[in-house]
Every structure is written in C-alpha cells, then in structure tokens.
N, C-alpha and C positions, 0 to 999 in steps of 0.2 A: 633533875628536879621533877617530881611527879606532880601533875596538875591536881587540884582538889576535886575529889569525886563526890557527887551528890549523895547524901544519906538516903535511905529508904523514905519514900513519902515526900521528897523534895519537889516543890512545884516548879515546873519549867518556866512559869510566867515570872519568876524572880530573875531570870537571866536577862531579858530585854532591859529592865531598869539598870542592871549592872553595866550593860553595854552603853546605854544612854548617858550614864554619868561620865563616861570617858568621851563619847562623841560630842556631847553638848559642850564639854570643856575645850577640846581641841578645835571645835568649830569656831572658836574665837578668831582663828586665822582670817576668816572672811570679814572681820571687823578691823583689820589693820589700818584701813584708810582713816580711821578716827585719829590715829596717832601721827599721820603724815604731816598735816599743817603745823601742829605744835613742834614737831621735830625739825621741820624746815626752818621755822622761826627761831627756835632756841639754839640750834646748832649750825645755822647757816647752810642748810643743805639744799640741793636742787630736787625737783620732783623725781628725777631718775634715781638719785641717791637714796631718797626716803623710801622708794619702792623696793630697794635691794633686799632688806631683811625678809619681806614677804616673798619675793621671787625666789630667794635662796631656800626659804622654808618649803615652798611647793616642790622645788627640785629635790630637796632632801626627803620630802614625803615619798616621792616616787622611788628614789634610790634605796631608802631604808626599808620601804615595803618590799621592794624586789629582792634585796640581799638578806633581809631579816625574816622573810616569810617562812623559810624552812625552820629557823630557830623558834619561831612562834608556834609552829606545828609540833615541834619536838618537846618544847618546855611547857606548853599550855597557856591558857588565857591569863591566869593570875601572874605568871612571870612577865608576859607581854605587857599587861596593864601596869605592872610595877615599873618596868623600864620606861614606858610612856609617861607615867607620872613623874618619875625622877627627871627625865630629859625635858619634858615640856615645862615643868615648874622651874627647873634650874635655868632654862633658857630665859625666863622672865627675870629671875634673880640676877643673872649675869647682865641682862639688859638694864636692870635697875642700877647696877654698879656703873655701867657705861654711861647712862644718862646723868648720874650724879657727878661723875668725873669728867663729863663731856668728851668721852672717848667713843666716837661713833662705831669704831671697829668692834668694840665689845658688844654693841647692840646687834650688829650684823652677825657676829659669832654666836651670841646667846640666842636671839630669837630665830635667826636664819638657820644656823648649822645645828646647834644643840636642840633647840626647840623643834626644828623641822624634823630631826630624827625621831623625836617623840611623836610628832604628827603621824609619820608613816607607820611606826610600830603600833601606836594607839588605834589608827584607822583600821588595820587588819586584825587587831587583837581579838575581837569577839566574833568575827565572821564565821570561821569554821565551827566554833562552839554553838552558835545560834542555829546553823544549818543542821548540826547533829541533834540538837534539842527539838527542832521543828522540821523533820524530814517531810511532813505532810503539807507544810506551808512555808517553804524556805524564802519565797519572795516577800511575804509579809514580815517574817522575822528579821531578815536583813534590812528591810525597809524601815522598820521601827528604829533600829540603831543608826543607820546612815542618815535617816531623817534628822537625827540630833546634830550631825555635822553641818547640815544645811541650815538648821535653826539656831545654831550656837551664836551666830552673829546678831540675831534678833534680841538676844539677851546681852551680849557683850557690847554692842554698839552704844545703846543708851547708858549702860553701866559705866563704860569707859569715858563717855562724854561727861557724865556727871562727876566722875572722879577728877577729871582734868579741870572742871569748873570749880570743884571744891578745893583741890590741892594746888591749883595753878597750872598754867601751860608752859611754864619755864622749865629748865632742865631738872630742877629739884622736884617740881610737881610731877613731871613725867616719871621720874625715878620712883617716887612714892606710889604712883599708879601701877607701875610695873611690879613693884614689890607686893602690893595688895593682890594683884592678879596671880602672881606665883604662889603665894600662900593659900589663897582661896581655892584655886584650882587643885592644889595638892590635897586639900581636905576633901573636896568634892569627888575627885577621881579615886580617892582611897575607898569610897563607898563601893565602887565597882570592884576594886581589888578584893575586898572582904566578902562581897556577895557572890561573885562568879563561881560556878561549879561546872564540871563536865558530867555528862550522863553516865550512870553506872554500867549500863549495858547497851545492847544494840537497839532496844525499843524504849525510848525515853517516856513514851506514853502508851498505854494499852491500845488506844485507838489509832496510833500512828504506825506507819510502816517502819521496817528496820532501817536505821541510818546507813547500813552497809549493803542494802539492796542495789543491784544493778552494776554498771561498769565502775571500776576503780582504776585510776591512772595516777602515777606519781608525778610530782612537779617536774622532775627531770625529763620524763617522757612527754609530758604535756606540751612543753615548749618546742618539741620536735614535730608536733602535729600541725597540719594546716588549719584545723579548727581553732587553735589558740591564736594564730596570727590573723585569721578572719575576725575573731572577736576583738583582737587588738585594734584592727582597723575600724571596726564598728564603734568601739568606745572612743577612740581618738576623734573620729569624725563627729560623733554626737556631742562630745565635750567641746570641740572646737567651735561648733555652731552655737552652743549655748553661751560659752564664755565670751564669744565675740560681742554679744549684746551686754552681758553682765558687767564686763570690765569697763564699758564706756556708756553705761545706761543713761546717766544724768545728762551729759553733754549731747548724747544722741537725740533724745526726745526734745531737748531744747533746740537743736539745730533743725530738726524735721519741721518744726512749726514756727521757726523764727520769722519767716516771711509771710505768715498768715495774719489774719485779723485778730487771732486769739493766741498769742505766744505763750509758751509754758514758763511759769515763774520758777524761781529757785526752790521754793518750798514744795511746789507741785512736782518738780523733778525729783526731789528727795523722797516724796511720797511714792513716786513711781518705782524708785529703787527698793523701797520697803515692800511694795507689792511683789516685785520680782523675787525677793528673798522668801516671801511667803509662798509663792508659787513653786519655787525651788524645793522648799521643805515639804509642801503638800504633795508634790509629785513623787517624792521619794517613798512615801508610804502608800499613796493612792495607786499609782501606776504599778509599783512592784507587787502590791497585793492583787491587782488585776491580772498580773502575769501568771499567778497561781491558777487562775480560772481559764485563761485563753492560751497560755503557753508563752514561752520566752521568745521564740522566733516571731510569733505574731505581734507581740507587744513592741519589739524592735522595728517591725514593719511600720507600726504606728509612729514611733519616735522619729524615724528617719523619713518616711514618706509624707506624713502629715506635717512634720517639721519643715520639710522643703516647701510644702504648700504655704505654710505660714510666712516663711521668708519671702516667697513670691508675692503674697498679698501686701506685705510691708513695702517691698521694693517698688511695686507698681501703683498701689493705692494708699499707702500708709500716710502720706502727707496731706491727704484729703479728708481724713477722718481720725480723730484722736481715739475714739473707742475701738476702731479697727486696729490701729497701731498698738494700743495697750493690750487688747485681748490677744492679738497674735504673739506679742512678746511674752505674755504670761504663759501661753501654751508652750512656746519654745523653751522657756525656763522650767516649766513643769516636766518636759521631756528630758531636759538636761539633768535635773535631779533624779527622775525616774531611771535614767540610764545608769547612773551610779549605783542605785539601790538594787536594780534587777540583775546586774552582771554577776554577782556572786552566785545567785540561784541558777543562772545560765551555765556558769562554770560547773556547778554541782550536777546539773543535768547531763553535761557532756563528759565530765571527768570523775564524778563521784565525790564522796566526802573525805576520801583517804588523806589527801594533802591539799584540799581546796583553798585553805588559807594561804599556803605558799604559792599556789598558782595565781590566786587573786593578787598577791603582792607583786608578782612579776608582771601581771597585766596592767598594773597601775602606772607603769612607765608610759603608757599611752596618755595618761592624765598629764604627766610632766611635759610630754611633747605638745599636747593640745594647749597647755597653759602658756606656752610660748607662741604657738602657731596662731591661735585665735586673736589675741590682742595685736599681734604683729600685722596680720592681714588687715584688720579694721583700721588701726591707727596709721599704718604706712600709707594705705590708699587714701584715707581722709586727709592726711598731710599733703600728699601729692596733688589731690584734687583742689585743695585750698590754695596751694601754690600756683595752680593753673587758673585761679580766679573764680572757681566755683564755690557755691555756698548752699546752705540748707540741706535738703534730703539728697541732693546730687553728690554730696560728700561720701555717701554710703552705698549708692546704687551698685557699683562694681563689686564691692566686698560682699554684698548680699547675694549677688549672682554666683560668686565664688563659693559661698556657703551652701547654696543650693547644689552646686556641683559636688562639693565634698559630701553632703548628705546622700546624694545619689551613689557615690562610691561606697559609702557605708551600707546603703540598702543592698547593693550587689553583693558586698562581702557577707552580709547576713544571709542572703539567699544561698550562698555557697557552703554554709555550715551543714555538715552531715555528721552522723554518728561516728565516733572514734573507731578506727580500725582495731581489730582484736589484737594485733601484734603489739600495741601500746599498752594493753591491759596488764596489770600486775598479777602475779600468781596468788590465788586465794589463800593458801597456807601462809605466805609471807605477810599478807595483809592482816590475817587473823592474829599472827604473832605480834605484829606491831601494835595492834589495837589492844591486845591483852597487856602488853608492857606499859602502854600509856594510860590504861584504866585499871589500876589495881583493885583488888576486892575490898580493901579497907579504905574508909574515907580518911 
C-alpha cells in the first residue's frame, strides 16, 4: 500500500491539522475518569475494576506502538490513521454493547484492548510524516500534534459529563454515550485520513533542509545502541515524575492543605486538575518549539533538572503556600507534556528520519512502564504512611524524594547521550531505494 503523495503546490501546513484530528480524538483516554463513578454505580464495580479499561488501554498503547511502528513506516500515515480510526471507534462500539448488556468484560475488551491498539497506532501515525515535512522545525511540528493528545481530555471531559447528564448514568445511558463517542470520533478522525500526505521529494519546502540529511539508522539497529536506551530511561523518568502528580492530583492538593486554616474545596481541587491538563497541553507545543532553538539535550536538562527542583520545593515548602504548590505542579506537568512532544525530534536528531516512527514506537514502552511506576510509587507510599497514622503533606514526602532521585537518574542518562556510532548507520544506496519505493512519482 503506497502512502498518498502530495501533489505539486501542496501546503505542508495542512499536515498538522490532519495529525491533530487523530490526536485530539485519541486524547479522550485522559478523560476516562468521567466514566468511572457511573460504571461503578451501574455495574457494581470497585475502583480498581473501573480503572482496568484505562490501564489496559495504556499498556496496549505502548505495545501496539512498539510492534506496529515498522508497519506504520512501511505503509504510511493514511494506513496507520485508518487502522487507528477503526480500532478506536470499534472499541467504543464494543464498549457500548458491553454497557447495554451489562457485560463488563466487553468494556474491558473494547476500550482496553481494541481501543488501546488504536491509541498506539494513532499516536505514532503522524510523527514520521510531520518530521519529514518540517525538517527545519521538527520539535514544533510534533509538538502541535502531540499537544492534541494532551488536550483531548479538555474537550472529552465536559462533553462526556454532559452526555451522561442527558442520557442518564445508568447502564443504558453509558451505552448511548459510548455509541455517540464511537461514531463522532470516526467522523472526526476520517478528516485526518483524507487530508494527510507525504512529501513528494527530499525537500518539502524550498527554505527547508533535505529530510534525508545527516545520519540515518534503521529501527532494528537503533534498539542496539546505547543512545536508544539512554533516551528510554530519560523518557521513563520524566513521565514517571509527571504522572505521579497527574494521577492523584485532586486528593493530593486536598491532603496538602487539609490541616491548614484554608483547606481546598472539591471544586477548587477539580479546577487544579483542569489547570494541570492545560499545563500539560501548553508544554507540548511550548517546550518542544523551544527545543528547536536551544537543542534537545538542553531542553531535557531543563525538564529533568528544574523538574527535580520543583519537586523539592513542593516537598519542603508546598504545604506552606498554595501558589507555590500550584505553580510548581504546573511546571512539572508542562515538562511532562514537553517531554512527550520533544522526544520524536530528539530521535530524529540521533537516528535520522529513515524509520523514526518505528523507533518512536519502540521507545513508547517507556511510557507503559512509567504509567505503572508513577502511580504505584505515590499511592503505595501514601497508603503506607496513612496506615502508620500520618496525614496531610507527610503522606507524600517520601514519594517526592523518590521522584527527585528518578529525575536525577534521567538527567545523568541524558548527559550520556552521544552521536550514534557510524557502524549503526545504514548504507546510503539502500536508504535511497527505500525512499524511492515509498514515495512514487505519481500522486
């Protein structure tokens, strides 16, 4: 299957909206918590059970991105976006059937397994294409798309809540909400399928450098390099630190100020969560664009070094000042989002554009690991501290110190990144033949 080639005169600025249509849709995953209380009430589930579809979806995101990355590179962005559309929308339709028949295993299968596969393929579907269209500004280009994943929940959360209010929060109302989600996202994601194109040649813009300049490394060779594993550690540590706050944000800020004269209300805690989502989204475009100016290694020094400082401020002074707590958490979440958006450009700098999408897919296993590690550290230690009779900010002090240590590990791993040894480079004739096969002359 040949990817669609842009006709002469095609504007490269049409590609980011195509990517956004997919990422804004699959970003719904961050709004899963809206469905948790209704599902628990309607189907008699525990909190752990209602979290299972989301947890499985994130695991499948990492696995499908890792194993499907080479297929995405081979078949092109339109094929990948189509697969993502079918899987993600079908996941909601299967979940709708599960809710209607009160068969929870169908919701786990649909949203978690089938929909999660769509998450992974959809997440990496535009990355390689965007980098090839914008070799002069890869951080900005990938930041625009990946910003959509962070911002998808800002749309999905109120929309889902309104549907549950309109249709009802019983099993039939949840089923209708899932059905509407599946159909609406299918239409919206189809815009990306129809709009996406790959560049005709090496220079997508007269002012841009060739997309094939510099080092080119295959995905198979990339995972054999120390650079790949250093970046794996960098991403894993950065995501662990961010998701540690994101997953427990509302109860965390409530606990921190529970013993003060100005406790945090439920509505204020919800507002804090919304602010964190906005910082997550803004960091994806802001910090990744900054990386085009100061370099990828330098921006990760900021993410990891300043992130550790922010955690230290919260651990030692957070319970004495709400503005300090909120500001520090917002900075950490902006680094969390920025780390996701910058890593494809970092991979491009190290390994070239040849199979950068497949390499990115393999690297996202770090996200799956961090998705388990971050919440486990924060929740397990908080539970242990509470069982020991502690309360308030003391529930989190130890976990924050651990996060500082993990960010320090990531900082060291980033410092160890060096240019890839020439023995891992692919021969130029082979690369040229592959590019020629993937980019036929006729559109």
